[in-house]
LUMZA-700122 format. One record per residue: x, y, z of N, C-alpha, C in turn; residue in three letters. Coordinates in Angstrom, 1 decimal. Each point is the difference from the previous one (the first is absolute). Layout:
BEGIN
n.X / n.Y / n.Z / ca.X / ca.Y / ca.Z / c.X / c.Y / c.Z / res
X / Y / Z / X / Y / Z / X / Y / Z / ALA
...
This chain:
BEGIN
n.X / n.Y / n.Z / ca.X / ca.Y / ca.Z / c.X / c.Y / c.Z / res
72.0 / 29.8 / 66.9 / 1.5 / -0.1 / 0.0 / 0.4 / -1.0 / -1.1 / UNK
-0.9 / -0.9 / -0.4 / 0.4 / -1.0 / -1.1 / 0.3 / 0.8 / -1.3 / UNK
-0.9 / 0.9 / -0.3 / 0.3 / 0.8 / -1.2 / 1.3 / 0.7 / -0.1 / UNK
0.4 / 0.5 / 1.2 / 1.3 / 0.6 / 0.2 / 1.1 / -0.9 / -0.3 / UNK
-0.1 / -1.3 / 0.4 / 1.1 / -1.0 / -0.3 / 0.1 / -0.2 / -1.5 / UNK
-1.1 / -0.1 / -0.7 / 0.0 / -0.1 / -1.4 / 0.7 / 1.2 / -0.7 / UNK
-0.4 / 1.1 / 0.4 / 0.5 / 1.2 / -0.6 / 1.6 / 0.2 / 0.2 / UNK
0.4 / -0.4 / 1.2 / 1.5 / 0.0 / 0.3 / 0.7 / -1.0 / -0.9 / UNK
-0.6 / -1.2 / -0.2 / 0.6 / -1.0 / -0.8 / 0.1 / 0.4 / -1.5 / UNK
-1.1 / 0.6 / -0.4 / 0.0 / 0.5 / -1.4 / 0.9 / 1.1 / -0.2 / UNK
0.1 / 0.9 / 1.1 / 1.0 / 1.0 / -0.1 / 1.4 / -0.5 / -0.2 / UNK
0.4 / -1.1 / 0.7 / 1.3 / -0.7 / -0.2 / 0.2 / -0.3 / -1.5 / UNK
-1.0 / -0.5 / -0.7 / 0.1 / -0.4 / -1.4 / 0.3 / 1.3 / -0.8 / UNK
-0.7 / 1.0 / 0.2 / 0.2 / 1.3 / -0.7 / 1.3 / 0.6 / 0.3 / UNK
0.5 / -0.1 / 1.3 / 1.3 / 0.5 / 0.3 / 1.1 / -0.7 / -0.7 / UNK
-0.1 / -1.3 / -0.1 / 0.9 / -0.8 / -0.8 / 0.0 / 0.4 / -1.5 / UNK
-1.1 / 0.3 / -0.5 / -0.1 / 0.4 / -1.4 / 0.7 / 1.4 / -0.2 / UNK
-0.3 / 0.9 / 1.0 / 0.6 / 1.3 / -0.1 / 1.6 / -0.1 / 0.1 / UNK
0.4 / -0.9 / 0.8 / 1.5 / -0.2 / 0.2 / 0.6 / -0.5 / -1.3 / UNK
-0.8 / -0.8 / -0.7 / 0.6 / -0.7 / -1.2 / -0.4 / 0.6 / -1.3 / UNK
-0.6 / 1.3 / 0.1 / -0.5 / 0.6 / -1.2 / 1.0 / 0.2 / -1.1 / UNK
1.3 / 0.3 / 0.4 / 1.0 / 0.3 / -1.0 / 0.8 / -1.3 / -0.4 / UNK
-0.3 / -1.1 / 0.6 / 0.8 / -1.2 / -0.2 / -0.4 / -0.6 / -1.4 / UNK
0.9 / -0.9 / -0.5 / -0.4 / -0.7 / -1.2 / -1.0 / -1.1 / 0.4 / UNK
-0.7 / -0.4 / -1.0 / -1.2 / -0.9 / 0.2 / 0.4 / -1.4 / 0.7 / UNK
1.2 / -0.5 / -0.3 / 0.4 / -1.3 / 0.6 / 0.2 / 0.2 / 1.5 / UNK
0.7 / 1.1 / 0.3 / 0.3 / 0.3 / 1.4 / -1.3 / 0.2 / 0.8 / UNK
-1.0 / 0.7 / -0.6 / -1.3 / 0.3 / 0.6 / -0.7 / -1.3 / 0.2 / UNK
0.1 / -0.9 / -1.0 / -0.7 / -1.3 / 0.1 / 0.6 / -0.8 / 1.2 / UNK
1.3 / 0.0 / 0.2 / 0.6 / -0.8 / 1.1 / -0.5 / 0.6 / 1.3 / UNK
-0.1 / 1.3 / 0.1 / -0.5 / 0.6 / 1.2 / -1.5 / -0.5 / 0.3 / UNK
-0.8 / 0.1 / -1.1 / -1.4 / -0.5 / 0.2 / -0.1 / -1.4 / 0.4 / UNK
0.8 / -0.9 / -0.6 / 0.0 / -1.4 / 0.3 / 0.5 / -0.3 / 1.4 / UNK
1.0 / 0.7 / 0.5 / 0.6 / -0.2 / 1.3 / -0.8 / 0.7 / 1.1 / UNK
-0.3 / 1.3 / -0.3 / -0.7 / 0.8 / 1.1 / -1.5 / 0.1 / -0.1 / UNK
-0.4 / 0.5 / -1.2 / -1.4 / 0.3 / -0.2 / -0.8 / -1.3 / 0.1 / UNK
0.4 / -1.1 / -0.4 / -0.7 / -1.3 / 0.0 / -0.2 / -0.4 / 1.5 / UNK
1.0 / 0.3 / 0.8 / -0.3 / -0.4 / 1.5 / -1.1 / 0.9 / 0.6 / UNK
0.1 / 1.3 / -0.4 / -1.0 / 1.0 / 0.6 / -1.4 / -0.5 / -0.6 / UNK
-0.1 / -0.3 / -1.3 / -1.2 / -0.5 / -0.5 / -0.5 / -1.2 / 0.7 / UNK
0.8 / -0.9 / 0.3 / -0.4 / -1.2 / 0.8 / -0.6 / 0.4 / 1.4 / UNK
0.6 / 0.9 / 0.6 / -0.5 / 0.5 / 1.3 / -1.4 / 0.5 / -0.2 / UNK
-0.2 / 0.9 / -1.0 / -1.3 / 0.6 / -0.4 / -1.0 / -1.1 / -0.2 / UNK
0.4 / -1.0 / -0.9 / -0.9 / -1.1 / -0.3 / -0.5 / -0.8 / 1.2 / UNK
1.0 / -0.4 / 0.8 / -0.4 / -0.7 / 1.2 / -0.9 / 0.8 / 0.9 / UNK
0.3 / 1.3 / 0.2 / -0.8 / 0.9 / 0.9 / -1.4 / 0.1 / -0.6 / UNK
-0.1 / 0.1 / -1.3 / -1.3 / 0.1 / -0.7 / -0.8 / -1.3 / 0.3 / UNK
0.6 / -1.2 / -0.2 / -0.7 / -1.3 / 0.1 / -0.4 / -0.2 / 1.5 / UNK
0.9 / 0.4 / 0.9 / -0.3 / -0.1 / 1.4 / -1.2 / 0.8 / 0.5 / UNK
-0.1 / 1.2 / -0.5 / -1.0 / 0.9 / 0.5 / -1.3 / 0.1 / -0.8 / UNK
0.1 / -0.5 / -1.3 / -1.2 / 0.1 / -0.8 / -1.3 / -0.6 / 0.6 / UNK
0.1 / -1.2 / 0.6 / -1.2 / -0.6 / 0.5 / -0.6 / 0.8 / 1.2 / UNK
0.7 / 0.8 / 0.7 / -0.5 / 0.8 / 1.1 / -0.4 / 1.4 / -0.3 / UNK
0.1 / 0.4 / -1.2 / -0.3 / 1.4 / -0.4 / -1.4 / 0.0 / -0.6 / UNK
-0.8 / 1.0 / 0.4 / -1.3 / 0.1 / -0.7 / 0.1 / 0.3 / -1.4 / UNK
-0.6 / -0.9 / -0.9 / 0.3 / 0.2 / -1.4 / -0.5 / 1.3 / -0.6 / UNK
-1.0 / 0.6 / 0.6 / -0.5 / 1.3 / -0.6 / 0.7 / 1.2 / 0.5 / UNK
0.9 / -0.2 / 1.0 / 0.8 / 1.2 / 0.5 / 1.0 / 0.4 / -1.0 / UNK
0.6 / 1.1 / 0.2 / 1.0 / 0.5 / -1.0 / 1.2 / -1.0 / 0.0 / UNK
0.5 / -0.4 / 1.2 / 1.1 / -0.9 / 0.0 / -0.4 / -1.3 / -0.5 / UNK
-1.2 / -0.5 / 0.2 / -0.5 / -1.2 / -0.6 / 0.0 / 0.0 / -1.5 / UNK
-0.5 / 1.1 / -0.5 / 0.0 / 0.1 / -1.5 / 1.4 / 0.1 / -0.5 / UNK
0.9 / 0.7 / 0.7 / 1.4 / 0.1 / -0.5 / 0.7 / -1.4 / 0.0 / UNK
-0.2 / -0.7 / 1.1 / 0.6 / -1.3 / 0.1 / -0.6 / -1.0 / -1.0 / UNK
-1.3 / 0.0 / -0.2 / -0.6 / -0.9 / -1.0 / 0.5 / 0.4 / -1.4 / UNK
0.2 / 1.3 / -0.3 / 0.5 / 0.4 / -1.3 / 1.5 / -0.5 / -0.1 / UNK
0.8 / 0.2 / 1.0 / 1.3 / -0.4 / 0.0 / 0.1 / -1.5 / -0.3 / UNK
-0.8 / -0.8 / 0.7 / 0.0 / -1.4 / -0.2 / -0.3 / -0.4 / -1.4 / UNK
-1.0 / 0.6 / -0.6 / -0.4 / -0.3 / -1.4 / 1.1 / 0.4 / -1.0 / UNK
0.7 / 1.1 / 0.3 / 1.0 / 0.6 / -0.9 / 1.4 / -0.5 / 0.3 / UNK
0.2 / -0.8 / 1.0 / 1.4 / -0.3 / 0.4 / 0.9 / -0.5 / -1.1 / UNK
-0.4 / -1.0 / -0.8 / 0.9 / -0.4 / -1.0 / 0.5 / 1.1 / -0.9 / UNK
-0.8 / 1.0 / -0.3 / 0.3 / 1.1 / -0.8 / 0.9 / 1.0 / 0.7 / UNK
-0.3 / 0.2 / 1.3 / 0.7 / 0.9 / 0.9 / 1.5 / -0.3 / 0.1 / UNK
0.3 / -1.3 / 0.0 / 1.4 / -0.4 / 0.3 / 0.8 / -0.2 / -1.2 / UNK
-0.6 / 0.1 / -1.2 / 0.7 / -0.3 / -1.2 / 1.2 / 0.9 / -0.3 / UNK
0.0 / 1.2 / 0.5 / 1.0 / 1.0 / -0.2 / 1.4 / -0.5 / 0.4 / UNK
0.1 / -0.9 / 1.0 / 1.2 / -0.5 / 0.5 / 0.8 / -0.9 / -1.1 / UNK
-0.8 / -0.4 / -1.0 / 0.6 / -0.9 / -1.1 / 0.9 / 0.8 / -0.9 / UNK
-0.1 / 1.3 / -0.1 / 0.7 / 0.8 / -1.0 / 0.4 / 1.3 / 0.6 / UNK
1.2 / 0.4 / -0.1 / 0.5 / 1.3 / 0.6 / -0.5 / 1.1 / -0.8 / UNK
-0.5 / -0.1 / -1.2 / -0.5 / 1.1 / -0.8 / -1.5 / 0.3 / 0.3 / UNK
-0.7 / -1.0 / 0.5 / -1.4 / 0.3 / 0.3 / -0.2 / 0.9 / 1.2 / UNK
-1.0 / 0.9 / -0.1 / -0.2 / 1.0 / 1.1 / -0.7 / -0.7 / 1.1 / UNK
0.2 / 0.5 / 1.2 / -0.6 / -0.6 / 1.2 / -1.5 / 0.5 / 0.0 / UNK
-0.2 / 1.1 / -0.6 / -1.3 / 0.7 / 0.0 / -0.5 / 0.4 / -1.3 / UNK
-1.3 / 0.0 / -0.3 / -0.5 / 0.5 / -1.3 / -0.4 / 1.5 / 0.2 / UNK
0.4 / 0.7 / 1.0 / -0.4 / 1.4 / 0.2 / 0.3 / 0.9 / -1.2 / UNK
1.3 / -0.1 / -0.5 / 0.3 / 0.8 / -1.1 / -0.9 / -0.2 / -1.2 / UNK
-0.4 / -1.2 / -0.3 / -0.9 / -0.3 / -1.1 / -1.4 / 0.6 / 0.3 / UNK
-0.5 / -0.2 / 1.2 / -1.3 / 0.6 / 0.4 / 0.0 / 1.5 / -0.1 / UNK
1.1 / 0.6 / 0.5 / 0.1 / 1.5 / -0.1 / 0.0 / 0.5 / -1.4 / UNK
0.6 / -0.9 / -0.9 / 0.1 / 0.5 / -1.4 / -1.4 / 0.0 / -0.7 / UNK
-0.8 / -1.0 / 0.4 / -1.4 / -0.1 / -0.6 / -1.0 / 0.8 / 0.6 / UNK
0.3 / 0.6 / 1.2 / -1.0 / 0.8 / 0.7 / -0.5 / 1.2 / -0.8 / UNK
0.9 / 0.8 / -0.6 / -0.5 / 1.1 / -0.8 / -0.9 / -0.5 / -1.1 / UNK
0.3 / -1.1 / -0.6 / -0.9 / -0.6 / -1.0 / -1.4 / -0.3 / 0.5 / UNK
0.0 / -0.6 / 1.1 / -1.3 / -0.4 / 0.6 / -0.8 / 1.3 / 0.4 / UNK
0.7 / 1.0 / 0.5 / -0.7 / 1.3 / 0.2 / -0.5 / 0.6 / -1.2 / UNK
0.8 / 0.0 / -1.1 / -0.4 / 0.6 / -1.2 / -1.0 / -0.7 / -0.9 / UNK
-0.1 / -1.3 / 0.3 / -0.9 / -0.9 / -0.8 / -1.4 / 0.6 / -0.1 / UNK
-0.5 / 0.5 / 1.0 / -1.4 / 0.6 / 0.0 / -0.1 / 1.1 / -1.0 / UNK
1.0 / 0.9 / 0.0 / 0.0 / 1.1 / -1.0 / 0.1 / -0.5 / -1.4 / UNK
0.8 / -1.0 / -0.2 / 0.2 / -0.6 / -1.3 / -1.2 / -0.6 / -0.7 / UNK
-1.0 / -0.3 / 0.9 / -1.2 / -0.6 / -0.5 / -0.7 / 1.0 / -1.0 / UNK
0.3 / 1.3 / 0.1 / -0.7 / 0.9 / -0.8 / 0.9 / 0.5 / -1.1 / UNK
1.0 / -0.7 / -0.4 / 0.8 / 0.3 / -1.2 / -1.0 / 0.1 / -1.2 / UNK
0.2 / 0.9 / -0.8 / -1.0 / 0.2 / -1.1 / 0.1 / -1.1 / -1.1 / UNK
1.2 / -0.5 / -0.2 / 0.2 / -1.1 / -1.0 / 0.9 / -1.1 / 0.6 / UNK
-0.1 / -1.1 / -0.7 / 0.9 / -1.1 / 0.4 / 1.5 / 0.4 / -0.3 / UNK
0.2 / 0.7 / -1.1 / 1.3 / 0.5 / -0.3 / 0.6 / 0.9 / 1.1 / UNK
-0.9 / 0.9 / 0.5 / 0.4 / 0.9 / 1.0 / 0.4 / -0.8 / 1.3 / UNK
-0.8 / -1.0 / 0.3 / 0.2 / -0.9 / 1.2 / 1.4 / -0.7 / -0.2 / UNK
0.2 / -0.5 / -1.2 / 1.3 / -0.7 / -0.3 / 1.2 / 0.9 / 0.1 / UNK
-0.2 / 1.2 / -0.5 / 1.1 / 1.0 / 0.1 / 0.3 / 0.3 / 1.5 / UNK
-1.0 / 0.2 / 0.7 / 0.1 / 0.3 / 1.5 / 0.7 / -1.1 / 0.7 / UNK
-0.4 / -1.3 / -0.3 / 0.7 / -1.2 / 0.6 / 1.4 / -0.1 / -0.4 / UNK
0.3 / 0.3 / -1.3 / 1.4 / -0.1 / -0.5 / 0.9 / 1.1 / 0.7 / UNK
-0.6 / 1.2 / 0.1 / 0.8 / 1.0 / 0.7 / 0.3 / -0.3 / 1.5 / UNK
-1.1 / -0.5 / 0.6 / 0.1 / -0.4 / 1.4 / 1.1 / -1.1 / 0.2 / UNK
0.0 / -1.0 / -0.9 / 1.0 / -1.0 / 0.0 / 1.4 / 0.5 / -0.1 / UNK
0.2 / 0.9 / -0.9 / 1.3 / 0.6 / -0.2 / 0.5 / 0.8 / 1.2 / UNK
-0.9 / 0.7 / 0.7 / 0.3 / 0.8 / 1.2 / 0.4 / -1.0 / 1.1 / UNK
-0.8 / -1.0 / 0.2 / 0.3 / -1.0 / 1.1 / 1.3 / -0.7 / -0.4 / UNK
0.3 / -0.3 / -1.2 / 1.3 / -0.7 / -0.4 / 1.1 / 0.9 / 0.3 / UNK
-0.1 / 1.3 / -0.2 / 1.0 / 1.0 / 0.4 / 0.3 / 0.0 / 1.5 / UNK
-1.1 / 0.0 / 0.7 / 0.2 / 0.0 / 1.5 / 0.6 / -1.3 / 0.5 / UNK
-0.3 / -1.1 / -0.6 / 0.6 / -1.3 / 0.4 / 1.4 / 0.0 / -0.4 / UNK
0.5 / 0.7 / -1.0 / 1.4 / 0.1 / -0.4 / 0.7 / 1.2 / 0.5 / UNK
-0.6 / 0.7 / 0.9 / 0.6 / 1.2 / 0.6 / 0.3 / 1.1 / -1.0 / UNK
-0.9 / 0.2 / -0.9 / 0.2 / 0.9 / -1.1 / -1.1 / 1.1 / 0.2 / UNK
0.4 / 1.3 / -0.1 / -1.0 / 1.1 / 0.2 / -1.0 / -0.1 / -1.2 / UNK
-1.2 / -0.3 / 0.3 / -1.0 / -0.1 / -1.1 / -0.1 / 1.2 / -0.9 / UNK
0.0 / 1.2 / 0.6 / -0.1 / 1.2 / -0.7 / 1.2 / 0.1 / -1.1 / UNK
1.2 / -0.2 / 0.5 / 1.1 / 0.0 / -0.9 / -0.1 / -1.0 / -1.1 / UNK
-0.4 / -1.2 / 0.4 / -0.2 / -1.1 / -1.0 / -1.0 / 0.4 / -1.0 / UNK
-1.2 / 0.5 / 0.4 / -1.1 / 0.3 / -1.0 / 0.5 / 1.2 / -0.9 / UNK
0.7 / 0.9 / 0.6 / 0.5 / 1.1 / -0.9 / 1.0 / -0.5 / -1.0 / UNK
0.9 / -0.9 / 0.3 / 0.9 / -0.6 / -0.9 / -0.8 / -0.9 / -1.0 / UNK
-0.9 / -0.8 / 0.5 / -0.8 / -0.9 / -0.9 / -0.7 / 0.8 / -1.1 / UNK
-0.7 / 1.1 / 0.5 / -0.9 / 0.7 / -1.0 / 0.9 / 0.7 / -1.1 / UNK
1.2 / 0.3 / 0.3 / 0.9 / 0.5 / -1.0 / 0.5 / -1.0 / -1.0 / UNK
0.2 / -1.3 / 0.5 / 0.5 / -1.0 / -0.8 / -1.1 / -0.8 / -0.7 / UNK
-1.1 / -0.1 / 0.5 / -1.1 / -0.9 / -0.5 / -0.4 / 0.3 / -1.4 / UNK
0.0 / 1.2 / -0.4 / -0.4 / 0.3 / -1.5 / 1.0 / -0.6 / -1.0 / UNK
1.2 / -0.2 / 0.5 / 1.1 / -0.5 / -0.9 / 0.0 / -1.5 / -0.1 / UNK
-0.7 / -0.7 / 0.9 / 0.0 / -1.5 / 0.0 / -0.8 / -0.5 / -1.1 / UNK
0.5 / -1.0 / -0.7 / -0.7 / -0.7 / -1.1 / 0.1 / -1.5 / 0.1 / UNK
1.0 / -0.5 / 0.6 / 0.2 / -1.5 / 0.0 / -0.2 / -0.5 / 1.5 / UNK
-0.2 / -1.3 / 0.1 / -0.1 / -0.6 / 1.3 / 1.2 / 0.3 / 0.9 / UNK
1.2 / 0.0 / -0.7 / 1.3 / 0.3 / 0.7 / -0.1 / 1.4 / 0.6 / UNK
-0.5 / 1.0 / -0.9 / -0.1 / 1.3 / 0.4 / -0.9 / 0.2 / 1.3 / UNK
-1.1 / -0.7 / 0.0 / -1.0 / 0.1 / 1.1 / 0.7 / -0.7 / 1.3 / UNK
0.7 / -1.1 / -0.3 / 0.7 / -0.7 / 1.1 / 1.0 / 0.9 / 0.7 / UNK
0.6 / 0.8 / -0.8 / 1.1 / 0.9 / 0.5 / -0.7 / 1.2 / 0.9 / UNK
-1.3 / 0.1 / 0.0 / -0.6 / 1.1 / 0.7 / -0.6 / -0.5 / 1.4 / UNK
0.3 / -1.2 / 0.3 / -0.5 / -0.5 / 1.3 / 0.7 / 0.7 / 1.2 / UNK
-0.6 / 0.2 / 1.1 / 0.5 / 0.8 / 1.0 / 1.5 / -0.3 / 0.4 / UNK
0.3 / -1.3 / 0.2 / 1.3 / -0.4 / 0.4 / 1.1 / 0.2 / -1.0 / UNK
-0.4 / 0.4 / -1.2 / 0.9 / 0.2 / -1.1 / 0.3 / 1.5 / -0.2 / UNK
-0.6 / 0.8 / 0.8 / 0.2 / 1.5 / 0.0 / 1.4 / 0.2 / 0.4 / UNK
0.7 / 1.0 / -0.7 / 1.4 / 0.3 / 0.4 / 0.1 / 0.3 / 1.5 / UNK
1.0 / -0.5 / 0.6 / 0.2 / 0.2 / 1.5 / 0.1 / 1.5 / 0.3 / UNK
0.7 / 0.8 / -0.8 / 0.2 / 1.4 / 0.3 / -1.3 / 0.8 / -0.1 / UNK
-1.1 / -0.6 / -0.5 / -1.2 / 0.8 / -0.1 / -1.0 / -0.5 / 1.1 / UNK
0.3 / -1.0 / 0.7 / -0.9 / -0.5 / 1.1 / -0.1 / 1.0 / 1.1 / UNK
């Protein structure tokens, strides 16, 4: 039942984040300092109270030991309303890269591997900016042959694609 208590408390943190998702950063930071900080204090006290009595090799013991070691990093998000409560979007963004890494070991040339990495980076940048990667690449490959200066190339970045083409 102890694990359930932690899960419910963590759920309160994520519920507060969901509620404040559309808020401006300053308002979200106030919520975090007033509400989330108190929930984090309860979690911290609960962890310190129960850590000595939990078997270190158990799943709960490993989780509590990890939480204790990472605590200063876990609570940093309350300092800034722009910082995410979770790094899940980042982990999800790199997952395809990690899965593809094995296949890229067999790229015929360094140039081919670099080209693949560049293309992958562009696609993930499109996704991060809510731009359809297919539409962007179609637009890019039409414009790229005409680019000659640094400014031309800069104008081809995904977020500079005309809004009506996204």
